[in-house]
N, C-alpha and C positions, 0 to 999 in steps of 0.2 A: 519340796522342790529346789534347783539352785536357784544362785542367783545371778543371773547372765547380763549383768548390766556393762560397760563400755565404755573404757575412759581410755581418752586419748594422750594418758600418759604412758609412753615405752611404745608406744607407735606411732609413732612420729618417723617421715618418710627421710630417712637420712641423706638417699641418693637423688631429693631434691632441694636441700639444704643450700647447697651454691648457685639457684636458680631465683633471682631475686627482680627488684625488680628493676634495679641498676643495672643489670647484667641480660635482664631483656631491654631495658633500651636504645643498651649500648648494641648485642647484635641487630637490635633493631635498625640506627644508626648505620650500621655495616651495612646490612641490607641495601637502604636508600643509598651510600654513596655509589655502592658496587652499580644496582642500575638506574641513578646517572649517568653514568660511565659508559653504560650500557646504549642510553638515549641519546648521548655527547655524539656516540662513535655511530649509531645509526641517522641522526639527523643531523651531524656536521661534517665529520669524521670520511667518512665515505661520501656521500654525495657531492664535495667540495671538492674529491679528489685526492688530499691530506694522508690519508690508508688507503690503498690497497682492497677490493672486497674479499679476497682469499686469506688475506690476513684480522683484516674484520673479523671472518666466519670464525675464526678460530680464536681471535679475543672473545665473540661472544661464547664460543665452547668453552672457553678457561673460564670466565667470570659467571657462566649459570653453572658449573658446576662447585666454581667457588659458593657462588649463596646455597644450594643443594648442600653443600655441608652445613654452613650455619643453620641453617630451616634443618636437616635430620639431628645433628647433633644437638641443639638446645632446646629449639620447641618439638620435637617429636622424643626428645628424652636419651637419645642418644649415648650421649657423652659419658651419662652415667651409669649404661648397661655393665654386663663383666665384658671382659677381655676377649673372651670367646665368641661370643658374639661380633661386636665391634671388628673384629678382625672376619668376619664371616662375610659383614656387609661390607665393608672397605674392600676386599680382594675382587668380590662381584663387582663393583661400583670400580675398581680399576678396569674389570675385563670390558664394561659397557664403554665407559670411555673409550678403550683402544680399539674397540669392536666400531665405534662413532668414527674414529681418526683413521679408519682402517675403509671402513666404506665412502669416505669423504673423497681419500686419494683415488676408489678404487673409480668411482663416477667423474670421475674430473679423466682420469685413466679414458674410461668408455666415451667421454662428451668430444672428447678430440682423436678417439679412434673414431668416432661414427660420424665426424666432421668431415677428417679429411677422405671418406669413400661415401 
């Protein structure tokens, strides 16, 4: 019988080599800062009228998309995938964001139109 012993030499995951504890903490810190900004918008800027609600909605969307990028890129390891997969997912992600913006615009128009009739 042949020897099927497996060693870890030569089988290291090079695609995960850049994701160490320091980078994980850095990304977690960025996500925490973005979340704190979202809370500040929701609990302070919008209720006190420092920022109109519709601008706040767009800021929420942008901040949420940035958070989604960091989560997908680092914690789901997309940053370490091949370029073709990155582009396919990124293009889909851009279209989803585009459709969200279109639905907000259309919903605002319908709201105004229905209020007038």
